[in-house]
py3Dmol code that shows the C-alpha trace and the ligand (Angstrom):
import py3Dmol

protein = """\
ATOM      1  CA  UNK A   1     -63.750  53.999 123.237  1.00  0.00           C
ATOM      2  CA  UNK A   2     -61.116  53.554 125.934  1.00  0.00           C
ATOM      3  CA  UNK A   3     -59.309  50.970 123.817  1.00  0.00           C
ATOM      4  CA  UNK A   4     -59.328  53.412 120.929  1.00  0.00           C
ATOM      5  CA  UNK A   5     -57.930  56.133 123.125  1.00  0.00           C
ATOM      6  CA  UNK A   6     -55.320  53.742 124.526  1.00  0.00           C
ATOM      7  CA  UNK A   7     -54.336  52.655 121.028  1.00  0.00           C
ATOM      8  CA  UNK A   8     -54.062  56.291 120.042  1.00  0.00           C
ATOM      9  CA  UNK A   9     -51.868  57.097 123.034  1.00  0.00           C
ATOM     10  CA  UNK A  10     -49.731  54.003 122.552  1.00  0.00           C
ATOM     11  CA  UNK A  11     -49.210  54.825 118.906  1.00  0.00           C
ATOM     12  CA  UNK A  12     -47.834  58.167 119.936  1.00  0.00           C
ATOM     13  CA  UNK A  13     -45.792  56.821 122.818  1.00  0.00           C
ATOM     14  CA  UNK A  14     -42.730  55.864 120.848  1.00  0.00           C
ATOM     15  CA  UNK A  15     -39.433  55.662 122.576  1.00  0.00           C
ATOM     16  CA  UNK A  16     -36.200  56.775 120.926  1.00  0.00           C
ATOM     17  CA  UNK A  17     -32.951  54.994 121.676  1.00  0.00           C
ATOM     18  CA  UNK A  18     -29.890  56.952 120.571  1.00  0.00           C
ATOM     19  CA  UNK A  19     -26.624  55.217 119.586  1.00  0.00           C
ATOM     20  CA  UNK A  20     -23.218  56.666 120.288  1.00  0.00           C
ATOM     21  CA  UNK A  21     -19.804  55.066 120.085  1.00  0.00           C
ATOM     22  CA  UNK A  22     -17.293  57.647 121.248  1.00  0.00           C
ATOM     23  CA  UNK A  23     -17.208  61.173 122.630  1.00  0.00           C
ATOM     24  CA  UNK A  24     -13.850  62.755 121.791  1.00  0.00           C
ATOM     25  CA  UNK A  25     -12.132  65.467 123.796  1.00  0.00           C
ATOM     26  CA  UNK A  26     -11.449  67.378 120.560  1.00  0.00           C
ATOM     27  CA  UNK A  27     -12.232  66.947 116.910  1.00  0.00           C
ATOM     28  CA  UNK A  28     -10.125  64.185 115.352  1.00  0.00           C
ATOM     29  CA  UNK A  29      -9.385  64.452 111.598  1.00  0.00           C
ATOM     30  CA  UNK A  30      -9.374  60.640 111.373  1.00  0.00           C
ATOM     31  CA  UNK A  31     -12.787  60.376 113.108  1.00  0.00           C
ATOM     32  CA  UNK A  32     -14.544  63.584 112.025  1.00  0.00           C
ATOM     33  CA  UNK A  33     -18.071  62.280 112.526  1.00  0.00           C
ATOM     34  CA  UNK A  34     -17.570  61.260 116.160  1.00  0.00           C
ATOM     35  CA  UNK A  35     -19.099  63.746 118.616  1.00  0.00           C
ATOM     36  CA  UNK A  36     -16.809  66.024 120.565  1.00  0.00           C
ATOM     37  CA  UNK A  37     -17.299  66.837 124.242  1.00  0.00           C
ATOM     38  CA  UNK A  38     -18.573  70.348 123.347  1.00  0.00           C
ATOM     39  CA  UNK A  39     -21.187  69.052 120.949  1.00  0.00           C
ATOM     40  CA  UNK A  40     -22.202  66.253 123.311  1.00  0.00           C
ATOM     41  CA  UNK A  41     -22.699  68.752 126.146  1.00  0.00           C
ATOM     42  CA  UNK A  42     -24.959  70.907 123.934  1.00  0.00           C
ATOM     43  CA  UNK A  43     -26.904  67.809 122.871  1.00  0.00           C
ATOM     44  CA  UNK A  44     -27.238  66.651 126.494  1.00  0.00           C
ATOM     45  CA  UNK A  45     -28.592  70.088 127.491  1.00  0.00           C
ATOM     46  CA  UNK A  46     -31.080  70.053 124.601  1.00  0.00           C
ATOM     47  CA  UNK A  47     -32.258  66.525 125.440  1.00  0.00           C
ATOM     48  CA  UNK A  48     -32.549  67.233 129.168  1.00  0.00           C
ATOM     49  CA  UNK A  49     -34.631  70.342 128.454  1.00  0.00           C
ATOM     50  CA  UNK A  50     -37.007  68.842 125.911  1.00  0.00           C
ATOM     51  CA  UNK A  51     -37.303  65.130 126.576  1.00  0.00           C
ATOM     52  CA  UNK A  52     -37.751  62.635 129.370  1.00  0.00           C
ATOM     53  CA  UNK A  53     -34.487  60.764 129.635  1.00  0.00           C
ATOM     54  CA  UNK A  54     -35.055  57.230 130.909  1.00  0.00           C
ATOM     55  CA  UNK A  55     -32.846  54.154 130.917  1.00  0.00           C
ATOM     56  CA  UNK A  56     -33.242  51.642 128.109  1.00  0.00           C
ATOM     57  CA  UNK A  57     -34.122  49.074 130.751  1.00  0.00           C
ATOM     58  CA  UNK A  58     -37.007  51.237 131.970  1.00  0.00           C
ATOM     59  CA  UNK A  59     -38.138  51.871 128.388  1.00  0.00           C
ATOM     60  CA  UNK A  60     -38.258  48.131 127.703  1.00  0.00           C
ATOM     61  CA  UNK A  61     -40.215  47.433 130.879  1.00  0.00           C
ATOM     62  CA  UNK A  62     -42.700  50.233 130.355  1.00  0.00           C
ATOM     63  CA  UNK A  63     -43.236  49.547 126.664  1.00  0.00           C
ATOM     64  CA  UNK A  64     -44.067  45.900 127.405  1.00  0.00           C
ATOM     65  CA  UNK A  65     -47.014  46.989 129.514  1.00  0.00           C
ATOM     66  CA  UNK A  66     -48.020  49.877 127.262  1.00  0.00           C
ATOM     67  CA  UNK A  67     -46.954  52.356 129.903  1.00  0.00           C
ATOM     68  CA  UNK A  68     -44.480  54.494 127.948  1.00  0.00           C
ATOM     69  CA  UNK A  69     -45.075  58.185 128.468  1.00  0.00           C
ATOM     70  CA  UNK A  70     -44.497  60.411 125.446  1.00  0.00           C
ATOM     71  CA  UNK A  71     -41.236  62.135 124.551  1.00  0.00           C
ATOM     72  CA  UNK A  72     -38.915  59.554 126.078  1.00  0.00           C
ATOM     73  CA  UNK A  73     -35.342  59.079 124.943  1.00  0.00           C
ATOM     74  CA  UNK A  74     -32.587  56.807 126.126  1.00  0.00           C
ATOM     75  CA  UNK A  75     -28.891  57.033 125.468  1.00  0.00           C
ATOM     76  CA  UNK A  76     -26.720  54.033 124.541  1.00  0.00           C
ATOM     77  CA  UNK A  77     -23.039  53.608 123.749  1.00  0.00           C
ATOM     78  CA  UNK A  78     -21.641  50.667 121.791  1.00  0.00           C
ATOM     79  CA  UNK A  79     -18.276  48.898 121.997  1.00  0.00           C
ATOM     80  CA  UNK A  80     -16.746  50.017 125.316  1.00  0.00           C
ATOM     81  CA  UNK A  81     -14.489  52.968 124.512  1.00  0.00           C
ATOM     82  CA  UNK A  82     -12.560  54.482 127.413  1.00  0.00           C
ATOM     83  CA  UNK A  83     -13.887  57.938 126.514  1.00  0.00           C
ATOM     84  CA  UNK A  84     -17.369  56.748 127.484  1.00  0.00           C
ATOM     85  CA  UNK A  85     -16.054  56.886 131.025  1.00  0.00           C
ATOM     86  CA  UNK A  86     -13.528  59.725 130.838  1.00  0.00           C
ATOM     87  CA  UNK A  87     -15.466  62.168 128.588  1.00  0.00           C
ATOM     88  CA  UNK A  88     -19.142  61.188 128.259  1.00  0.00           C
ATOM     89  CA  UNK A  89     -19.847  60.051 131.810  1.00  0.00           C
ATOM     90  CA  UNK A  90     -19.155  63.416 133.513  1.00  0.00           C
ATOM     91  CA  UNK A  91     -21.430  65.169 130.984  1.00  0.00           C
ATOM     92  CA  UNK A  92     -24.207  62.590 131.431  1.00  0.00           C
ATOM     93  CA  UNK A  93     -23.896  63.006 135.206  1.00  0.00           C
ATOM     94  CA  UNK A  94     -24.033  66.811 134.910  1.00  0.00           C
ATOM     95  CA  UNK A  95     -27.438  66.561 133.198  1.00  0.00           C
ATOM     96  CA  UNK A  96     -28.702  63.507 135.095  1.00  0.00           C
ATOM     97  CA  UNK A  97     -28.956  61.414 131.944  1.00  0.00           C
ATOM     98  CA  UNK A  98     -29.078  57.618 132.351  1.00  0.00           C
ATOM     99  CA  UNK A  99     -27.108  55.596 129.808  1.00  0.00           C
ATOM    100  CA  UNK A 100     -26.485  52.000 128.774  1.00  0.00           C
ATOM    101  CA  UNK A 101     -22.973  50.974 127.712  1.00  0.00           C
ATOM    102  CA  UNK A 102     -22.733  47.894 125.475  1.00  0.00           C
ATOM    103  CA  UNK A 103     -19.234  46.560 125.985  1.00  0.00           C
ATOM    104  CA  UNK A 104     -17.351  43.976 123.908  1.00  0.00           C
ATOM    105  CA  UNK A 105     -15.580  42.217 126.767  1.00  0.00           C
ATOM    106  CA  UNK A 106     -12.552  41.017 124.796  1.00  0.00           C
ATOM    107  CA  UNK A 107     -11.037  44.480 124.327  1.00  0.00           C
ATOM    108  CA  UNK A 108     -10.963  45.547 127.969  1.00  0.00           C
ATOM    109  CA  UNK A 109      -7.491  46.437 129.311  1.00  0.00           C
ATOM    110  CA  UNK A 110      -5.519  47.442 126.252  1.00  0.00           C
ATOM    111  CA  UNK A 111      -7.360  45.765 123.374  1.00  0.00           C
ATOM    112  CA  UNK A 112      -8.244  47.476 120.141  1.00  0.00           C
ATOM    113  CA  UNK A 113     -11.058  46.897 117.654  1.00  0.00           C
ATOM    114  CA  UNK A 114      -9.937  45.902 114.149  1.00  0.00           C
ATOM    115  CA  UNK A 115     -11.379  49.022 112.521  1.00  0.00           C
ATOM    116  CA  UNK A 116      -9.484  51.232 114.964  1.00  0.00           C
ATOM    117  CA  UNK A 117      -6.265  49.376 114.153  1.00  0.00           C
ATOM    118  CA  UNK A 118      -6.817  50.323 110.504  1.00  0.00           C
ATOM    119  CA  UNK A 119      -7.661  53.959 111.310  1.00  0.00           C
ATOM    120  CA  UNK A 120      -4.648  54.288 113.616  1.00  0.00           C
ATOM    121  CA  UNK A 121      -2.360  52.654 111.040  1.00  0.00           C
ATOM    122  CA  UNK A 122      -3.527  55.020 108.299  1.00  0.00           C
ATOM    123  CA  UNK A 123      -2.974  57.922 110.710  1.00  0.00           C
ATOM    124  CA  UNK A 124       0.664  56.903 111.259  1.00  0.00           C
ATOM    125  CA  UNK A 125       1.891  55.511 107.911  1.00  0.00           C
ATOM    126  CA  UNK A 126       4.386  57.784 106.161  1.00  0.00           C
ATOM    127  CA  UNK A 127       3.081  59.840 103.254  1.00  0.00           C
ATOM    128  CA  UNK A 128       3.345  58.188  99.841  1.00  0.00           C
ATOM    129  CA  UNK A 129       2.282  55.013  98.070  1.00  0.00           C
ATOM    130  CA  UNK A 130       1.457  51.870 100.056  1.00  0.00           C
ATOM    131  CA  UNK A 131       0.753  48.471  98.511  1.00  0.00           C
ATOM    132  CA  UNK A 132      -2.494  46.837  99.622  1.00  0.00           C
ATOM    133  CA  UNK A 133      -4.352  43.653  98.780  1.00  0.00           C
ATOM    134  CA  UNK A 134      -7.918  44.895  98.272  1.00  0.00           C
ATOM    135  CA  UNK A 135     -10.545  43.467  95.886  1.00  0.00           C
ATOM    136  CA  UNK A 136     -10.358  46.393  93.465  1.00  0.00           C
ATOM    137  CA  UNK A 137      -7.254  48.293  94.567  1.00  0.00           C
ATOM    138  CA  UNK A 138      -3.582  47.369  94.696  1.00  0.00           C
ATOM    139  CA  UNK A 139      -2.384  50.439  96.594  1.00  0.00           C
ATOM    140  CA  UNK A 140      -3.337  53.682  98.325  1.00  0.00           C
ATOM    141  CA  UNK A 141      -1.485  56.991  98.179  1.00  0.00           C
ATOM    142  CA  UNK A 142      -1.423  58.900 101.440  1.00  0.00           C
ATOM    143  CA  UNK A 143      -0.996  62.657 101.424  1.00  0.00           C
ATOM    144  CA  UNK A 144      -3.347  64.707 103.636  1.00  0.00           C
ATOM    145  CA  UNK A 145      -5.896  63.732 106.321  1.00  0.00           C
ATOM    146  CA  UNK A 146      -8.518  63.282 103.642  1.00  0.00           C
ATOM    147  CA  UNK A 147      -6.508  60.627 101.821  1.00  0.00           C
ATOM    148  CA  UNK A 148      -5.721  58.833 105.097  1.00  0.00           C
ATOM    149  CA  UNK A 149      -9.385  58.842 106.106  1.00  0.00           C
ATOM    150  CA  UNK A 150     -10.466  57.593 102.675  1.00  0.00           C
ATOM    151  CA  UNK A 151      -7.875  54.818 102.719  1.00  0.00           C
ATOM    152  CA  UNK A 152      -9.090  53.698 106.154  1.00  0.00           C
ATOM    153  CA  UNK A 153     -12.758  53.700 105.008  1.00  0.00           C
ATOM    154  CA  UNK A 154     -11.860  51.761 101.883  1.00  0.00           C
ATOM    155  CA  UNK A 155     -10.047  49.032 103.811  1.00  0.00           C
ATOM    156  CA  UNK A 156     -12.710  48.841 106.525  1.00  0.00           C
ATOM    157  CA  UNK A 157     -15.466  48.457 103.917  1.00  0.00           C
ATOM    158  CA  UNK A 158     -13.489  45.781 102.027  1.00  0.00           C
ATOM    159  CA  UNK A 159     -12.745  43.711 105.137  1.00  0.00           C
ATOM    160  CA  UNK A 160     -15.843  44.265 107.257  1.00  0.00           C
ATOM    161  CA  UNK A 161     -17.656  41.036 106.430  1.00  0.00           C
ATOM    162  CA  UNK A 162     -14.636  38.717 106.227  1.00  0.00           C
ATOM    163  CA  UNK A 163     -14.416  35.743 108.537  1.00  0.00           C
ATOM    164  CA  UNK A 164     -13.080  37.267 111.807  1.00  0.00           C
ATOM    165  CA  UNK A 165      -9.830  35.241 112.089  1.00  0.00           C
ATOM    166  CA  UNK A 166      -8.928  35.946 108.456  1.00  0.00           C
ATOM    167  CA  UNK A 167      -9.771  39.631 108.970  1.00  0.00           C
ATOM    168  CA  UNK A 168      -7.662  39.907 112.097  1.00  0.00           C
ATOM    169  CA  UNK A 169      -4.683  38.276 110.326  1.00  0.00           C
ATOM    170  CA  UNK A 170      -4.897  40.918 107.574  1.00  0.00           C
ATOM    171  CA  UNK A 171      -5.261  43.711 110.135  1.00  0.00           C
ATOM    172  CA  UNK A 172      -2.243  42.460 112.112  1.00  0.00           C
ATOM    173  CA  UNK A 173      -0.157  42.343 108.954  1.00  0.00           C
ATOM    174  CA  UNK A 174      -1.197  45.871 107.990  1.00  0.00           C
ATOM    175  CA  UNK A 175      -0.705  47.388 111.441  1.00  0.00           C
ATOM    176  CA  UNK A 176       2.767  45.808 111.724  1.00  0.00           C
ATOM    177  CA  UNK A 177       3.844  48.505 109.227  1.00  0.00           C
ATOM    178  CA  UNK A 178       3.724  51.142 111.998  1.00  0.00           C
ATOM    179  CA  UNK A 179       4.813  51.379 115.629  1.00  0.00           C
ATOM    180  CA  UNK A 180       3.056  52.626 118.694  1.00  0.00           C
ATOM    181  CA  UNK A 181      -0.611  51.924 118.027  1.00  0.00           C
ATOM    182  CA  UNK A 182      -2.673  53.089 121.017  1.00  0.00           C
ATOM    183  CA  UNK A 183      -3.570  50.621 123.771  1.00  0.00           C
ATOM    184  CA  UNK A 184      -5.811  52.980 125.739  1.00  0.00           C
ATOM    185  CA  UNK A 185      -8.784  53.302 123.379  1.00  0.00           C
ATOM    186  CA  UNK A 186     -11.009  50.868 125.252  1.00  0.00           C
ATOM    187  CA  UNK A 187     -12.156  50.717 128.881  1.00  0.00           C
ATOM    188  CA  UNK A 188      -9.937  49.232 131.541  1.00  0.00           C
ATOM    189  CA  UNK A 189     -11.365  46.876 134.157  1.00  0.00           C
ATOM    190  CA  UNK A 190     -11.234  49.695 136.665  1.00  0.00           C
ATOM    191  CA  UNK A 191     -13.073  52.121 134.368  1.00  0.00           C
ATOM    192  CA  UNK A 192     -15.692  49.483 133.524  1.00  0.00           C
ATOM    193  CA  UNK A 193     -16.325  48.861 137.220  1.00  0.00           C
ATOM    194  CA  UNK A 194     -16.593  52.593 137.900  1.00  0.00           C
ATOM    195  CA  UNK A 195     -18.988  52.980 134.966  1.00  0.00           C
ATOM    196  CA  UNK A 196     -21.096  50.079 136.243  1.00  0.00           C
ATOM    197  CA  UNK A 197     -21.179  51.595 139.722  1.00  0.00           C
ATOM    198  CA  UNK A 198     -22.210  55.073 138.527  1.00  0.00           C
ATOM    199  CA  UNK A 199     -25.810  56.020 139.272  1.00  0.00           C
ATOM    200  CA  UNK A 200     -28.173  55.524 136.327  1.00  0.00           C
ATOM    201  CA  UNK A 201     -25.711  53.621 134.194  1.00  0.00           C
ATOM    202  CA  UNK A 202     -26.183  50.089 132.884  1.00  0.00           C
ATOM    203  CA  UNK A 203     -23.662  47.735 131.285  1.00  0.00           C
ATOM    204  CA  UNK A 204     -24.924  45.601 128.391  1.00  0.00           C
ATOM    205  CA  UNK A 205     -23.439  42.701 126.403  1.00  0.00           C
ATOM    206  CA  UNK A 206     -21.972  43.228 122.935  1.00  0.00           C
ATOM    207  CA  UNK A 207     -20.246  39.821 122.427  1.00  0.00           C
ATOM    208  CA  UNK A 208     -16.600  39.254 123.241  1.00  0.00           C
ATOM    209  CA  UNK A 209     -14.690  40.263 120.092  1.00  0.00           C
ATOM    210  CA  UNK A 210     -17.426  42.115 118.189  1.00  0.00           C
ATOM    211  CA  UNK A 211     -17.777  39.683 115.265  1.00  0.00           C
ATOM    212  CA  UNK A 212     -20.556  40.051 112.715  1.00  0.00           C
ATOM    213  CA  UNK A 213     -22.674  37.192 114.070  1.00  0.00           C
ATOM    214  CA  UNK A 214     -23.918  36.266 110.586  1.00  0.00           C
ATOM    215  CA  UNK A 215     -20.317  35.517 109.570  1.00  0.00           C
ATOM    216  CA  UNK A 216     -19.857  32.883 112.307  1.00  0.00           C
ATOM    217  CA  UNK A 217     -20.907  29.272 112.732  1.00  0.00           C
ATOM    218  CA  UNK A 218     -23.789  28.795 115.169  1.00  0.00           C
ATOM    219  CA  UNK A 219     -21.420  27.394 117.813  1.00  0.00           C
ATOM    220  CA  UNK A 220     -19.059  30.368 117.493  1.00  0.00           C
ATOM    221  CA  UNK A 221     -21.914  32.880 117.588  1.00  0.00           C
ATOM    222  CA  UNK A 222     -23.373  31.302 120.713  1.00  0.00           C
ATOM    223  CA  UNK A 223     -19.953  31.275 122.374  1.00  0.00           C
ATOM    224  CA  UNK A 224     -19.373  34.977 121.556  1.00  0.00           C
ATOM    225  CA  UNK A 225     -22.786  35.987 122.932  1.00  0.00           C
ATOM    226  CA  UNK A 226     -22.558  33.887 126.104  1.00  0.00           C
ATOM    227  CA  UNK A 227     -18.888  34.416 126.911  1.00  0.00           C
ATOM    228  CA  UNK A 228     -19.147  38.172 126.420  1.00  0.00           C
ATOM    229  CA  UNK A 229     -21.955  38.245 128.963  1.00  0.00           C
ATOM    230  CA  UNK A 230     -20.158  35.958 131.425  1.00  0.00           C
ATOM    231  CA  UNK A 231     -16.936  38.005 131.314  1.00  0.00           C
ATOM    232  CA  UNK A 232     -18.789  41.258 131.961  1.00  0.00           C
ATOM    233  CA  UNK A 233     -20.760  39.754 134.838  1.00  0.00           C
ATOM    234  CA  UNK A 234     -17.586  38.400 136.432  1.00  0.00           C
ATOM    235  CA  UNK A 235     -15.962  41.828 136.197  1.00  0.00           C
ATOM    236  CA  UNK A 236     -18.824  44.006 137.432  1.00  0.00           C
ATOM    237  CA  UNK A 237     -20.556  41.441 139.658  1.00  0.00           C
ATOM    238  CA  UNK A 238     -23.974  42.464 138.336  1.00  0.00           C
ATOM    239  CA  UNK A 239     -26.441  40.711 136.029  1.00  0.00           C
ATOM    240  CA  UNK A 240     -26.094  41.792 132.408  1.00  0.00           C
ATOM    241  CA  UNK A 241     -29.567  41.702 130.855  1.00  0.00           C
ATOM    242  CA  UNK A 242     -29.373  43.884 127.727  1.00  0.00           C
ATOM    243  CA  UNK A 243     -27.557  43.025 124.490  1.00  0.00           C
ATOM    244  CA  UNK A 244     -26.562  44.907 121.325  1.00  0.00           C
ATOM    245  CA  UNK A 245     -25.870  43.007 118.084  1.00  0.00           C
ATOM    246  CA  UNK A 246     -22.435  43.935 116.680  1.00  0.00           C
ATOM    247  CA  UNK A 247     -22.916  46.167 113.646  1.00  0.00           C
ATOM    248  CA  UNK A 248     -26.606  45.481 114.242  1.00  0.00           C
ATOM    249  CA  UNK A 249     -28.290  45.405 110.826  1.00  0.00           C
ATOM    250  CA  UNK A 250     -31.038  42.812 110.719  1.00  0.00           C
ATOM    251  CA  UNK A 251     -30.614  40.180 107.999  1.00  0.00           C
ATOM    252  CA  UNK A 252     -27.104  41.378 107.200  1.00  0.00           C
ATOM    253  CA  UNK A 253     -25.211  41.324 110.518  1.00  0.00           C
ATOM    254  CA  UNK A 254     -27.518  39.054 112.504  1.00  0.00           C
ATOM    255  CA  UNK A 255     -30.355  36.673 111.698  1.00  0.00           C
ATOM    256  CA  UNK A 256     -33.357  35.108 113.456  1.00  0.00           C
ATOM    257  CA  UNK A 257     -31.215  32.303 114.914  1.00  0.00           C
ATOM    258  CA  UNK A 258     -28.992  34.880 116.655  1.00  0.00           C
ATOM    259  CA  UNK A 259     -32.047  36.552 118.172  1.00  0.00           C
ATOM    260  CA  UNK A 260     -32.964  33.143 119.582  1.00  0.00           C
ATOM    261  CA  UNK A 261     -29.427  32.635 120.945  1.00  0.00           C
ATOM    262  CA  UNK A 262     -29.572  36.002 122.718  1.00  0.00           C
ATOM    263  CA  UNK A 263     -32.927  35.081 124.224  1.00  0.00           C
ATOM    264  CA  UNK A 264     -31.625  31.661 125.323  1.00  0.00           C
ATOM    265  CA  UNK A 265     -28.474  33.220 126.812  1.00  0.00           C
ATOM    266  CA  UNK A 266     -30.731  34.905 129.373  1.00  0.00           C
ATOM    267  CA  UNK A 267     -30.815  38.482 128.107  1.00  0.00           C
ATOM    268  CA  UNK A 268     -34.116  40.346 128.618  1.00  0.00           C
ATOM    269  CA  UNK A 269     -33.912  42.559 125.526  1.00  0.00           C
ATOM    270  CA  UNK A 270     -31.611  43.444 122.621  1.00  0.00           C
ATOM    271  CA  UNK A 271     -30.998  46.421 120.364  1.00  0.00           C
ATOM    272  CA  UNK A 272     -30.178  46.629 116.660  1.00  0.00           C
ATOM    273  CA  UNK A 273     -28.811  49.535 114.636  1.00  0.00           C
ATOM    274  CA  UNK A 274     -31.675  49.695 112.157  1.00  0.00           C
ATOM    275  CA  UNK A 275     -33.429  53.005 112.512  1.00  0.00           C
ATOM    276  CA  UNK A 276     -36.757  53.205 114.264  1.00  0.00           C
ATOM    277  CA  UNK A 277     -38.516  53.602 117.584  1.00  0.00           C
ATOM    278  CA  UNK A 278     -39.735  51.365 120.390  1.00  0.00           C
ATOM    279  CA  UNK A 279     -43.413  50.969 121.225  1.00  0.00           C
ATOM    280  CA  UNK A 280     -45.674  48.272 122.664  1.00  0.00           C
ATOM    281  CA  UNK A 281     -45.608  46.355 119.372  1.00  0.00           C
ATOM    282  CA  UNK A 282     -41.811  46.228 119.011  1.00  0.00           C
ATOM    283  CA  UNK A 283     -40.055  42.873 119.462  1.00  0.00           C
ATOM    284  CA  UNK A 284     -37.993  43.542 122.575  1.00  0.00           C
ATOM    285  CA  UNK A 285     -35.138  41.453 121.120  1.00  0.00           C
ATOM    286  CA  UNK A 286     -34.860  43.655 118.039  1.00  0.00           C
ATOM    287  CA  UNK A 287     -35.272  47.199 119.294  1.00  0.00           C
ATOM    288  CA  UNK A 288     -34.321  49.701 116.591  1.00  0.00           C
ATOM    289  CA  UNK A 289     -32.259  52.775 117.428  1.00  0.00           C
ATOM    290  CA  UNK A 290     -31.337  56.128 115.940  1.00  0.00           C
ATOM    291  CA  UNK A 291     -27.928  57.641 115.232  1.00  0.00           C
ATOM    292  CA  UNK A 292     -27.793  61.385 115.855  1.00  0.00           C
ATOM    293  CA  UNK A 293     -25.017  62.450 113.536  1.00  0.00           C
ATOM    294  CA  UNK A 294     -25.990  66.035 112.773  1.00  0.00           C
ATOM    295  CA  UNK A 295     -23.654  68.617 114.208  1.00  0.00           C
ATOM    296  CA  UNK A 296     -26.570  71.025 113.853  1.00  0.00           C
ATOM    297  CA  UNK A 297     -28.953  70.358 116.747  1.00  0.00           C
ATOM    298  CA  UNK A 298     -31.994  71.757 114.911  1.00  0.00           C
ATOM    299  CA  UNK A 299     -31.443  69.264 112.117  1.00  0.00           C
ATOM    300  CA  UNK A 300     -31.018  66.592 114.759  1.00  0.00           C
ATOM    301  CA  UNK A 301     -34.413  67.486 116.263  1.00  0.00           C
ATOM    302  CA  UNK A 302     -36.093  67.458 112.853  1.00  0.00           C
ATOM    303  CA  UNK A 303     -34.649  64.008 112.136  1.00  0.00           C
ATOM    304  CA  UNK A 304     -35.778  62.770 115.539  1.00  0.00           C
ATOM    305  CA  UNK A 305     -39.340  63.807 114.658  1.00  0.00           C
ATOM    306  CA  UNK A 306     -39.066  62.228 111.173  1.00  0.00           C
ATOM    307  CA  UNK A 307     -37.811  59.041 112.818  1.00  0.00           C
ATOM    308  CA  UNK A 308     -40.726  59.193 115.263  1.00  0.00           C
ATOM    309  CA  UNK A 309     -43.223  59.155 112.426  1.00  0.00           C
ATOM    310  CA  UNK A 310     -41.344  56.519 110.448  1.00  0.00           C
ATOM    311  CA  UNK A 311     -40.329  58.950 107.713  1.00  0.00           C
ATOM    312  CA  UNK A 312     -36.666  57.918 107.754  1.00  0.00           C
TER     313      UNK A 312
END
"""
ligand_1 = """\
1
ZN
Zn -20.386 47.762 118.134
"""
view = py3Dmol.view(width=600, height=400)
view.addModel(protein, "pdb")
view.setStyle({"model": 0}, {"cartoon": {"style": "trace"}})
view.addModel(ligand_1, "xyz")
view.setStyle({"model": 1}, {"stick": {}})
view.zoomTo()
view.show()
């Protein structure tokens, strides 16, 4: 009877982990789906009113012993963008929301992720025809924001799963066509330390250079996982115990051997980007998450419920 009741309660006690990447000051035509500060503040207010916001670390601990209360949500950010500190952090603090920031250590202090190099290049290239070496396209024609955004998506999709060194060489060649790409997109050492020192915030590992682990040799993958962790720990002088797989789709971006590497590297838990919730039965090294992309908060809530019951 009690076991049945416990099972019933545990089935309902599913924890939602939300993924964010950036929170922009204003809407950016090259990144239209990224949340703005206004939207993020409204979301934070809605979450703080209706849910119990707990850290991912707490969710992992409590789920392991079947002690997750209902209606819990945690907030995570991937990659280590500077706006996590400058824009999101003050809003999280205003509503007392804990958050975990998964930082790729190799981009700190002026680095730039390859996809951002493409977006920022397409933002700056002069209007007109540009030759490109893509599998099914020889050029793009840039006119308005729409065409620039589409060109960036096309190139990102075509190059996403290339071997990282080959991909970076292509990105460098492409971005050499413009001047003045931004060097302030990612956290600085100082910002990372301030983020780590903020109450209720946690820094997690996200490799060093954000490679798709499945595209690396085992030795390279292990090195990325371990060195990313070591570099963060040296910077913030705190143990880093949570990990997020770059890109994060099981079977496509990471495989069982990478889960084992993360476990062996000393992490306590890891998150993926596949959609789902965390409960007592979830493998704590493959915790699914949920991306809230709806600008309409009612739709967001409906999707959260659908996610809760495994309907999406
Ligand atoms: Zn990432």
